[in-house]
C-alpha atoms as an extended CHARMM CRD file, in Angstrom:
* protein
*
       255  EXT
         1         1  MET       CA            219.8100000000       49.9260000000      100.6410000000  PROA      1               0.0000000000
         2         2  ALA       CA            220.6690000000       51.5410000000      103.9800000000  PROA      2               0.0000000000
         3         3  ASN       CA            219.7120000000       55.0140000000      102.7720000000  PROA      3               0.0000000000
         4         4  SER       CA            216.5420000000       53.8150000000      101.0610000000  PROA      4               0.0000000000
         5         5  LEU       CA            215.2530000000       52.3900000000      104.3500000000  PROA      5               0.0000000000
         6         6  PHE       CA            214.8910000000       55.9260000000      105.6860000000  PROA      6               0.0000000000
         7         7  SER       CA            213.9410000000       57.6540000000      102.4430000000  PROA      7               0.0000000000
         8         8  LEU       CA            210.5500000000       59.3720000000      102.2300000000  PROA      8               0.0000000000
         9         9  GLU       CA            210.8400000000       60.2610000000       98.5440000000  PROA      9               0.0000000000
        10        10  GLY       CA            207.4840000000       60.2210000000       96.7940000000  PROA      10              0.0000000000
        11        11  ARG       CA            205.4790000000       60.1180000000      100.0170000000  PROA      11              0.0000000000
        12        12  LEU       CA            202.8900000000       62.5710000000      101.2670000000  PROA      12              0.0000000000
        13        13  ALA       CA            202.6860000000       63.3650000000      104.9720000000  PROA      13              0.0000000000
        14        14  LEU       CA            199.9780000000       65.2540000000      106.8520000000  PROA      14              0.0000000000
        15        15  VAL       CA            201.0990000000       66.7900000000      110.1590000000  PROA      15              0.0000000000
        16        16  THR       CA            198.4080000000       68.2390000000      112.4110000000  PROA      16              0.0000000000
        17        17  GLY       CA            199.2420000000       71.1860000000      114.6430000000  PROA      17              0.0000000000
        18        18  SER       CA            202.2650000000       72.0410000000      112.5350000000  PROA      18              0.0000000000
        19        19  GLY       CA            202.2290000000       75.8250000000      112.3920000000  PROA      19              0.0000000000
        20        20  GLN       CA            205.0290000000       76.0460000000      114.9420000000  PROA      20              0.0000000000
        21        21  GLY       CA            206.9790000000       74.1290000000      117.5840000000  PROA      21              0.0000000000
        22        22  ILE       CA            207.2720000000       70.3640000000      117.4630000000  PROA      22              0.0000000000
        23        23  GLY       CA            204.7540000000       69.9700000000      114.6250000000  PROA      23              0.0000000000
        24        24  PHE       CA            206.6240000000       72.3380000000      112.3350000000  PROA      24              0.0000000000
        25        25  ALA       CA            209.9700000000       70.7170000000      113.1690000000  PROA      25              0.0000000000
        26        26  LEU       CA            208.5820000000       67.2670000000      112.3430000000  PROA      26              0.0000000000
        27        27  ALA       CA            207.0770000000       68.4950000000      109.0640000000  PROA      27              0.0000000000
        28        28  ARG       CA            210.3700000000       70.0960000000      108.0910000000  PROA      28              0.0000000000
        29        29  GLY       CA            212.2700000000       66.9370000000      109.0480000000  PROA      29              0.0000000000
        30        30  LEU       CA            210.0570000000       64.7250000000      106.8680000000  PROA      30              0.0000000000
        31        31  ALA       CA            210.4490000000       67.2010000000      104.0080000000  PROA      31              0.0000000000
        32        32  GLU       CA            214.2340000000       67.0920000000      104.3980000000  PROA      32              0.0000000000
        33        33  HSD       CA            214.0230000000       63.3330000000      103.8740000000  PROA      33              0.0000000000
        34        34  GLY       CA            212.0560000000       63.6670000000      100.6470000000  PROA      34              0.0000000000
        35        35  ALA       CA            208.3910000000       63.8250000000      101.6570000000  PROA      35              0.0000000000
        36        36  SER       CA            205.8350000000       66.3090000000      100.4330000000  PROA      36              0.0000000000
        37        37  VAL       CA            204.1410000000       67.7040000000      103.5210000000  PROA      37              0.0000000000
        38        38  VAL       CA            200.7090000000       69.0850000000      104.3190000000  PROA      38              0.0000000000
        39        39  LEU       CA            200.7400000000       71.4580000000      107.2740000000  PROA      39              0.0000000000
        40        40  ASN       CA            197.5950000000       71.7100000000      109.3670000000  PROA      40              0.0000000000
        41        41  GLY       CA            196.2680000000       74.0150000000      112.0530000000  PROA      41              0.0000000000
        42        42  ARG       CA            193.3530000000       76.2860000000      112.9150000000  PROA      42              0.0000000000
        43        43  ASP       CA            195.1900000000       79.5760000000      112.2910000000  PROA      43              0.0000000000
        44        44  ALA       CA            195.2720000000       80.1090000000      108.5180000000  PROA      44              0.0000000000
        45        45  ALA       CA            197.8310000000       82.9250000000      108.6700000000  PROA      45              0.0000000000
        46        46  ARG       CA            200.2230000000       80.8810000000      110.8030000000  PROA      46              0.0000000000
        47        47  ILE       CA            199.9020000000       77.8280000000      108.5500000000  PROA      47              0.0000000000
        48        48  ASP       CA            200.3950000000       79.8960000000      105.3900000000  PROA      48              0.0000000000
        49        49  SER       CA            203.5340000000       81.4260000000      106.9110000000  PROA      49              0.0000000000
        50        50  ALA       CA            204.9010000000       77.9910000000      107.8530000000  PROA      50              0.0000000000
        51        51  VAL       CA            204.1890000000       76.6310000000      104.3650000000  PROA      51              0.0000000000
        52        52  GLU       CA            205.9660000000       79.6180000000      102.8280000000  PROA      52              0.0000000000
        53        53  LYS       CA            209.0540000000       78.9550000000      104.9790000000  PROA      53              0.0000000000
        54        54  LEU       CA            209.2540000000       75.3870000000      103.7450000000  PROA      54              0.0000000000
        55        55  ARG       CA            208.6590000000       76.3370000000      100.1130000000  PROA      55              0.0000000000
        56        56  ASN       CA            211.3260000000       79.0270000000      100.3200000000  PROA      56              0.0000000000
        57        57  ALA       CA            213.7160000000       76.3190000000      101.5510000000  PROA      57              0.0000000000
        58        58  GLY       CA            212.9500000000       74.2750000000       98.4310000000  PROA      58              0.0000000000
        59        59  PHE       CA            210.5050000000       71.7640000000       99.9280000000  PROA      59              0.0000000000
        60        60  LYS       CA            207.0770000000       70.6690000000       98.6710000000  PROA      60              0.0000000000
        61        61  ALA       CA            204.5240000000       71.9550000000      101.1770000000  PROA      61              0.0000000000
        62        62  HSD       CA            200.7720000000       72.5400000000      101.2390000000  PROA      62              0.0000000000
        63        63  ALA       CA            198.3060000000       74.0910000000      103.6750000000  PROA      63              0.0000000000
        64        64  SER       CA            195.2260000000       72.4660000000      105.1740000000  PROA      64              0.0000000000
        65        65  VAL       CA            193.2930000000       74.5690000000      107.6760000000  PROA      65              0.0000000000
        66        66  PHE       CA            190.8520000000       72.6630000000      109.8640000000  PROA      66              0.0000000000
        67        67  ASP       CA            190.1120000000       72.0090000000      113.5320000000  PROA      67              0.0000000000
        68        68  VAL       CA            190.8550000000       68.4100000000      114.5450000000  PROA      68              0.0000000000
        69        69  THR       CA            187.9850000000       68.5210000000      117.0390000000  PROA      69              0.0000000000
        70        70  ASP       CA            185.4750000000       68.9680000000      114.1890000000  PROA      70              0.0000000000
        71        71  PHE       CA            185.0250000000       65.4680000000      112.7460000000  PROA      71              0.0000000000
        72        72  GLN       CA            183.0860000000       66.6920000000      109.7000000000  PROA      72              0.0000000000
        73        73  ALA       CA            185.7780000000       69.2480000000      108.8540000000  PROA      73              0.0000000000
        74        74  VAL       CA            188.4860000000       66.5980000000      109.3300000000  PROA      74              0.0000000000
        75        75  ASN       CA            186.7130000000       64.1910000000      106.9720000000  PROA      75              0.0000000000
        76        76  GLU       CA            186.0730000000       66.8440000000      104.3380000000  PROA      76              0.0000000000
        77        77  ASP       CA            189.5950000000       68.2260000000      104.2930000000  PROA      77              0.0000000000
        78        78  ILE       CA            191.2980000000       64.8410000000      104.2970000000  PROA      78              0.0000000000
        79        79  ALA       CA            189.0800000000       63.8380000000      101.3750000000  PROA      79              0.0000000000
        80        80  ARG       CA            190.1360000000       67.0710000000       99.6250000000  PROA      80              0.0000000000
        81        81  ILE       CA            193.8290000000       66.3350000000      100.2370000000  PROA      81              0.0000000000
        82        82  GLU       CA            193.4280000000       62.8320000000       98.8340000000  PROA      82              0.0000000000
        83        83  ALA       CA            191.6060000000       64.1430000000       95.7420000000  PROA      83              0.0000000000
        84        84  GLU       CA            193.6390000000       67.2790000000       95.0080000000  PROA      84              0.0000000000
        85        85  ILE       CA            197.1320000000       66.7370000000       96.4480000000  PROA      85              0.0000000000
        86        86  GLY       CA            197.6010000000       62.9850000000       96.6580000000  PROA      86              0.0000000000
        87        87  ALA       CA            197.2740000000       59.8540000000       98.7390000000  PROA      87              0.0000000000
        88        88  ILE       CA            198.3090000000       60.4000000000      102.3560000000  PROA      88              0.0000000000
        89        89  ASP       CA            201.1120000000       57.9660000000      103.2080000000  PROA      89              0.0000000000
        90        90  VAL       CA            201.9410000000       59.3450000000      106.6580000000  PROA      90              0.0000000000
        91        91  LEU       CA            199.8270000000       61.0300000000      109.3220000000  PROA      91              0.0000000000
        92        92  ILE       CA            201.4160000000       62.6460000000      112.3660000000  PROA      92              0.0000000000
        93        93  ASN       CA            198.8410000000       63.4650000000      115.0320000000  PROA      93              0.0000000000
        94        94  ASN       CA            200.5890000000       66.3370000000      116.7700000000  PROA      94              0.0000000000
        95        95  ALA       CA            197.7530000000       68.7960000000      117.5140000000  PROA      95              0.0000000000
        96        96  GLY       CA            197.4360000000       69.2960000000      121.2490000000  PROA      96              0.0000000000
        97        97  ILE       CA            196.9150000000       71.8170000000      124.0320000000  PROA      97              0.0000000000
        98        98  GLN       CA            197.8900000000       72.1950000000      127.6880000000  PROA      98              0.0000000000
        99        99  PHE       CA            196.2110000000       73.8140000000      130.7040000000  PROA      99              0.0000000000
       100       100  ARG       CA            197.6400000000       73.9050000000      134.2160000000  PROA      100             0.0000000000
       101       101  ALA       CA            195.6990000000       74.1160000000      137.4840000000  PROA      101             0.0000000000
       102       102  PRO       CA            195.4410000000       72.2320000000      140.7900000000  PROA      102             0.0000000000
       103       103  LEU       CA            193.2790000000       69.1740000000      140.2080000000  PROA      103             0.0000000000
       104       104  GLU       CA            190.7710000000       70.0940000000      142.9090000000  PROA      104             0.0000000000
       105       105  ASP       CA            190.1810000000       73.4310000000      141.1750000000  PROA      105             0.0000000000
       106       106  PHE       CA            190.5260000000       72.2680000000      137.5840000000  PROA      106             0.0000000000
       107       107  PRO       CA            187.8000000000       73.8830000000      135.4200000000  PROA      107             0.0000000000
       108       108  GLU       CA            185.4480000000       71.3260000000      133.9150000000  PROA      108             0.0000000000
       109       109  GLU       CA            185.3970000000       73.1440000000      130.5850000000  PROA      109             0.0000000000
       110       110  GLN       CA            189.1900000000       72.8600000000      130.3490000000  PROA      110             0.0000000000
       111       111  TRP       CA            189.0240000000       69.1300000000      131.1240000000  PROA      111             0.0000000000
       112       112  GLU       CA            186.5780000000       68.7100000000      128.2220000000  PROA      112             0.0000000000
       113       113  ARG       CA            188.6780000000       70.9130000000      125.9400000000  PROA      113             0.0000000000
       114       114  LEU       CA            191.8520000000       68.9270000000      126.6610000000  PROA      114             0.0000000000
       115       115  PHE       CA            190.2350000000       65.5870000000      125.8590000000  PROA      115             0.0000000000
       116       116  LYS       CA            188.4460000000       66.9390000000      122.8020000000  PROA      116             0.0000000000
       117       117  THR       CA            191.6800000000       68.2560000000      121.3130000000  PROA      117             0.0000000000
       118       118  ASN       CA            194.3510000000       65.8210000000      122.5200000000  PROA      118             0.0000000000
       119       119  VAL       CA            192.4310000000       62.5480000000      122.2980000000  PROA      119             0.0000000000
       120       120  SER       CA            189.3400000000       63.0070000000      120.1150000000  PROA      120             0.0000000000
       121       121  GLY       CA            191.3570000000       65.0720000000      117.6370000000  PROA      121             0.0000000000
       122       122  ALA       CA            193.8640000000       62.2510000000      117.1630000000  PROA      122             0.0000000000
       123       123  PHE       CA            191.0280000000       59.7360000000      116.8240000000  PROA      123             0.0000000000
       124       124  HSD       CA            189.1870000000       61.8440000000      114.2390000000  PROA      124             0.0000000000
       125       125  ALA       CA            192.2520000000       62.3820000000      112.0300000000  PROA      125             0.0000000000
       126       126  ALA       CA            193.4780000000       58.7910000000      112.2810000000  PROA      126             0.0000000000
       127       127  LYS       CA            190.0480000000       57.3540000000      111.5010000000  PROA      127             0.0000000000
       128       128  ALA       CA            189.5700000000       59.6170000000      108.4870000000  PROA      128             0.0000000000
       129       129  VAL       CA            193.0390000000       58.8480000000      107.1060000000  PROA      129             0.0000000000
       130       130  ALA       CA            192.8460000000       55.1090000000      107.8710000000  PROA      130             0.0000000000
       131       131  ARG       CA            189.6960000000       54.7850000000      105.7630000000  PROA      131             0.0000000000
       132       132  HSD       CA            191.8220000000       55.8120000000      102.7790000000  PROA      132             0.0000000000
       133       133  MET       CA            194.9080000000       53.8160000000      103.8010000000  PROA      133             0.0000000000
       134       134  ILE       CA            193.1300000000       50.5070000000      104.4600000000  PROA      134             0.0000000000
       135       135  PRO       CA            192.0830000000       49.8620000000      100.8270000000  PROA      135             0.0000000000
       136       136  ARG       CA            195.6810000000       50.6150000000       99.7630000000  PROA      136             0.0000000000
       137       137  ARG       CA            196.9510000000       48.2220000000      102.4740000000  PROA      137             0.0000000000
       138       138  LYS       CA            199.6980000000       50.5740000000      103.5850000000  PROA      138             0.0000000000
       139       139  GLY       CA            200.1630000000       53.6750000000      105.6990000000  PROA      139             0.0000000000
       140       140  LYS       CA            201.9410000000       55.1330000000      108.6970000000  PROA      140             0.0000000000
       141       141  ILE       CA            200.2060000000       56.8540000000      111.6000000000  PROA      141             0.0000000000
       142       142  ILE       CA            202.3440000000       58.4820000000      114.2810000000  PROA      142             0.0000000000
       143       143  ASN       CA            200.6240000000       59.8130000000      117.3830000000  PROA      143             0.0000000000
       144       144  VAL       CA            202.4470000000       62.3230000000      119.5700000000  PROA      144             0.0000000000
       145       145  GLY       CA            202.3100000000       61.3970000000      123.2260000000  PROA      145             0.0000000000
       146       146  SER       CA            204.5210000000       62.6810000000      126.0310000000  PROA      146             0.0000000000
       147       147  VAL       CA            206.5570000000       61.5670000000      129.0120000000  PROA      147             0.0000000000
       148       148  GLN       CA            203.1990000000       62.2340000000      130.6660000000  PROA      148             0.0000000000
       149       149  SER       CA            201.9880000000       59.1180000000      128.8430000000  PROA      149             0.0000000000
       150       150  GLU       CA            203.9680000000       57.3410000000      131.5620000000  PROA      150             0.0000000000
       151       151  LEU       CA            204.5050000000       59.8640000000      134.3660000000  PROA      151             0.0000000000
       152       152  ALA       CA            202.5390000000       62.4810000000      136.2950000000  PROA      152             0.0000000000
       153       153  ARG       CA            203.3580000000       65.9050000000      137.7050000000  PROA      153             0.0000000000
       154       154  PRO       CA            201.3510000000       68.3150000000      139.8930000000  PROA      154             0.0000000000
       155       155  ASN       CA            198.7730000000       70.6020000000      138.2200000000  PROA      155             0.0000000000
       156       156  ILE       CA            198.5800000000       68.7310000000      134.8960000000  PROA      156             0.0000000000
       157       157  ALA       CA            196.6650000000       65.5580000000      135.8070000000  PROA      157             0.0000000000
       158       158  PRO       CA            194.0640000000       65.9740000000      133.0050000000  PROA      158             0.0000000000
       159       159  TYR       CA            196.8280000000       66.5220000000      130.4150000000  PROA      159             0.0000000000
       160       160  THR       CA            198.5620000000       63.4190000000      131.7710000000  PROA      160             0.0000000000
       161       161  ALA       CA            195.3150000000       61.4970000000      131.3560000000  PROA      161             0.0000000000
       162       162  THR       CA            195.0440000000       62.5660000000      127.7050000000  PROA      162             0.0000000000
       163       163  LYS       CA            198.5870000000       61.4860000000      126.9280000000  PROA      163             0.0000000000
       164       164  GLY       CA            198.0950000000       58.1550000000      128.6840000000  PROA      164             0.0000000000
       165       165  ALA       CA            195.0390000000       57.7320000000      126.4710000000  PROA      165             0.0000000000
       166       166  ILE       CA            197.1720000000       58.4330000000      123.3920000000  PROA      166             0.0000000000
       167       167  ARG       CA            199.5510000000       55.6190000000      124.3530000000  PROA      167             0.0000000000
       168       168  ASN       CA            196.7420000000       53.1010000000      124.6290000000  PROA      168             0.0000000000
       169       169  LEU       CA            194.8580000000       54.4770000000      121.6220000000  PROA      169             0.0000000000
       170       170  THR       CA            198.0440000000       53.8030000000      119.6430000000  PROA      170             0.0000000000
       171       171  ARG       CA            197.9580000000       50.1950000000      120.8160000000  PROA      171             0.0000000000
       172       172  GLY       CA            194.2710000000       49.9470000000      119.9530000000  PROA      172             0.0000000000
       173       173  MET       CA            194.8130000000       51.3300000000      116.4660000000  PROA      173             0.0000000000
       174       174  CYS       CA            197.5470000000       48.7390000000      115.9690000000  PROA      174             0.0000000000
       175       175  ALA       CA            195.2310000000       45.9510000000      117.1360000000  PROA      175             0.0000000000
       176       176  ASP       CA            192.5730000000       46.9960000000      114.6040000000  PROA      176             0.0000000000
       177       177  TRP       CA            194.5970000000       48.2160000000      111.6410000000  PROA      177             0.0000000000
       178       178  ALA       CA            197.8990000000       46.2760000000      111.5250000000  PROA      178             0.0000000000
       179       179  LYS       CA            196.1050000000       43.4800000000      109.7010000000  PROA      179             0.0000000000
       180       180  HSD       CA            195.4100000000       45.9870000000      106.9150000000  PROA      180             0.0000000000
       181       181  GLY       CA            199.1030000000       46.7810000000      106.4290000000  PROA      181             0.0000000000
       182       182  LEU       CA            199.2250000000       49.9290000000      108.5570000000  PROA      182             0.0000000000
       183       183  GLN       CA            201.8820000000       50.7500000000      111.1660000000  PROA      183             0.0000000000
       184       184  ILE       CA            200.6530000000       52.8720000000      114.0560000000  PROA      184             0.0000000000
       185       185  ASN       CA            203.1680000000       54.0670000000      116.6260000000  PROA      185             0.0000000000
       186       186  ALA       CA            203.7310000000       56.9990000000      118.9500000000  PROA      186             0.0000000000
       187       187  ILE       CA            206.5310000000       59.4020000000      119.7860000000  PROA      187             0.0000000000
       188       188  ALA       CA            206.5900000000       60.5250000000      123.4210000000  PROA      188             0.0000000000
       189       189  PRO       CA            208.7180000000       63.6740000000      123.8270000000  PROA      189             0.0000000000
       190       190  GLY       CA            210.2390000000       64.6940000000      127.1170000000  PROA      190             0.0000000000
       191       191  TYR       CA            210.6880000000       68.3740000000      127.9190000000  PROA      191             0.0000000000
       192       192  PHE       CA            211.5540000000       70.3860000000      124.8230000000  PROA      192             0.0000000000
       193       193  ARG       CA            212.1120000000       74.0780000000      124.2730000000  PROA      193             0.0000000000
       194       194  THR       CA            208.8800000000       75.0870000000      122.5090000000  PROA      194             0.0000000000
       195       195  GLU       CA            206.4170000000       77.9600000000      122.5200000000  PROA      195             0.0000000000
       196       196  MET       CA            204.0620000000       75.8700000000      124.6940000000  PROA      196             0.0000000000
       197       197  ASN       CA            206.7920000000       75.3660000000      127.2980000000  PROA      197             0.0000000000
       198       198  GLN       CA            208.2890000000       78.8620000000      127.1900000000  PROA      198             0.0000000000
       199       199  ALA       CA            207.0240000000       79.8140000000      130.6600000000  PROA      199             0.0000000000
       200       200  LEU       CA            208.7230000000       76.7190000000      132.1010000000  PROA      200             0.0000000000
       201       201  VAL       CA            211.9210000000       77.3610000000      130.1280000000  PROA      201             0.0000000000
       202       202  ASP       CA            212.0140000000       80.8860000000      131.5620000000  PROA      202             0.0000000000
       203       203  ASN       CA            211.4740000000       79.6570000000      135.1300000000  PROA      203             0.0000000000
       204       204  PRO       CA            214.9500000000       79.1620000000      136.6800000000  PROA      204             0.0000000000
       205       205  GLU       CA            213.6100000000       76.9290000000      139.4750000000  PROA      205             0.0000000000
       206       206  PHE       CA            211.8070000000       74.6160000000      137.0570000000  PROA      206             0.0000000000
       207       207  SER       CA            214.7260000000       74.4770000000      134.6160000000  PROA      207             0.0000000000
       208       208  ALA       CA            217.0970000000       73.5790000000      137.4610000000  PROA      208             0.0000000000
       209       209  TRP       CA            214.7170000000       70.8170000000      138.5890000000  PROA      209             0.0000000000
       210       210  LEU       CA            214.3900000000       69.5070000000      135.0280000000  PROA      210             0.0000000000
       211       211  GLU       CA            218.1270000000       69.4170000000      134.4230000000  PROA      211             0.0000000000
       212       212  LYS       CA            218.6260000000       67.4770000000      137.6520000000  PROA      212             0.0000000000
       213       213  ARG       CA            215.6880000000       65.1190000000      136.9510000000  PROA      213             0.0000000000
       214       214  THR       CA            216.7290000000       64.2960000000      133.3590000000  PROA      214             0.0000000000
       215       215  PRO       CA            219.7710000000       61.9900000000      133.0160000000  PROA      215             0.0000000000
       216       216  ALA       CA            220.9020000000       63.9450000000      129.9350000000  PROA      216             0.0000000000
       217       217  GLY       CA            220.9190000000       67.0510000000      132.1270000000  PROA      217             0.0000000000
       218       218  ARG       CA            219.1610000000       69.4710000000      129.7770000000  PROA      218             0.0000000000
       219       219  TRP       CA            216.0770000000       70.4770000000      127.8200000000  PROA      219             0.0000000000
       220       220  GLY       CA            215.5720000000       68.8050000000      124.4510000000  PROA      220             0.0000000000
       221       221  ASN       CA            215.7760000000       70.6540000000      121.1430000000  PROA      221             0.0000000000
       222       222  VAL       CA            212.8880000000       70.0260000000      118.7310000000  PROA      222             0.0000000000
       223       223  ASP       CA            215.2260000000       68.8840000000      115.9480000000  PROA      223             0.0000000000
       224       224  GLU       CA            216.1250000000       65.9070000000      118.1620000000  PROA      224             0.0000000000
       225       225  LEU       CA            212.6350000000       64.4890000000      117.4900000000  PROA      225             0.0000000000
       226       226  ILE       CA            213.1380000000       64.3330000000      113.7290000000  PROA      226             0.0000000000
       227       227  GLY       CA            215.0870000000       61.0630000000      113.6830000000  PROA      227             0.0000000000
       228       228  ALA       CA            212.3480000000       59.2290000000      115.5740000000  PROA      228             0.0000000000
       229       229  ALA       CA            209.6850000000       60.6050000000      113.2300000000  PROA      229             0.0000000000
       230       230  VAL       CA            211.6310000000       59.6600000000      110.0920000000  PROA      230             0.0000000000
       231       231  PHE       CA            212.2190000000       56.1570000000      111.4540000000  PROA      231             0.0000000000
       232       232  LEU       CA            208.5250000000       55.6080000000      112.1950000000  PROA      232             0.0000000000
       233       233  ALA       CA            207.4430000000       57.1790000000      108.8770000000  PROA      233             0.0000000000
       234       234  SER       CA            209.8320000000       55.1410000000      106.7370000000  PROA      234             0.0000000000
       235       235  ASP       CA            210.2850000000       51.5320000000      105.6590000000  PROA      235             0.0000000000
       236       236  ALA       CA            212.8520000000       51.1350000000      108.4320000000  PROA      236             0.0000000000
       237       237  SER       CA            209.9690000000       50.5680000000      110.8710000000  PROA      237             0.0000000000
       238       238  SER       CA            207.9470000000       48.1590000000      108.7210000000  PROA      238             0.0000000000
       239       239  PHE       CA            207.5500000000       45.6330000000      111.5740000000  PROA      239             0.0000000000
       240       240  VAL       CA            207.2610000000       48.1360000000      114.4380000000  PROA      240             0.0000000000
       241       241  ASN       CA            203.6430000000       48.4750000000      115.5160000000  PROA      241             0.0000000000
       242       242  GLY       CA            201.7730000000       49.7220000000      118.5590000000  PROA      242             0.0000000000
       243       243  HSD       CA            205.0010000000       51.0370000000      120.0770000000  PROA      243             0.0000000000
       244       244  THR       CA            205.5890000000       54.2610000000      122.0100000000  PROA      244             0.0000000000
       245       245  LEU       CA            209.0950000000       55.6420000000      121.4900000000  PROA      245             0.0000000000
       246       246  TYR       CA            210.1970000000       57.9190000000      124.3510000000  PROA      246             0.0000000000
       247       247  VAL       CA            212.5240000000       60.7060000000      123.2850000000  PROA      247             0.0000000000
       248       248  ASP       CA            213.1630000000       62.2130000000      126.6920000000  PROA      248             0.0000000000
       249       249  GLY       CA            216.8510000000       62.2930000000      127.5660000000  PROA      249             0.0000000000
       250       250  GLY       CA            216.3270000000       59.2950000000      129.8320000000  PROA      250             0.0000000000
       251       251  MET       CA            213.6420000000       60.8290000000      132.0590000000  PROA      251             0.0000000000
       252       252  THR       CA            211.3560000000       57.7840000000      132.0250000000  PROA      252             0.0000000000
       253       253  ALA       CA            214.3060000000       55.4420000000      132.6230000000  PROA      253             0.0000000000
       254       254  SER       CA            215.4770000000       56.9770000000      135.8700000000  PROA      254             0.0000000000
       255       255  VAL       CA            214.0510000000       57.7210000000      139.3260000000  PROA      255             0.0000000000
């Protein structure tokens, strides 16, 4: 019984933005717990390479190349997955971008790009998947937020705004879709060693600040997000809804 609570055997999971970094780690983690996974991104070569890695490791993996900001493409490809691969049981909305600049000089086009990708992209994918999940009266949607869903830092105010929106969009999805048997929650990572954060990892001053600011005293490793994702994707979280789970080494708990 205990093991079955966290089993993902027989389930199909779509992970957006999963060609590398956190998205790929989450897809691999779900696969390790029995799920078939569909990897998504805009770069076909990168997605094909990621799928090949998982298949070579003995996992069931498929590719789905579309841009989450294109609602028509999202609808069409999710319909194709449902028809050709299987019913989507789990969606992880991981696709996201970052851009850093002082707020008073922040380019308007980058503001629009951040919201289009980080917020509208999650909305598009969740809406398209939910329309299939609702008639089945079951499904798991996991949005990827950030410690910036709760906190702010200089030069990333627009990114912070998008991740705050993800936290409340998660609550809104719960308010609308829980009655249909869906569980919608969010994972909010702290600072993890990823390709997106490489410049910060390589900055000794920033790394020293981070280690002092985080109670755990270090950067996170992407594999440390897998447990949270498996919990929220599995039956173990059947009565958890509208929740944001911070995986941040204690950063949001301490001043």
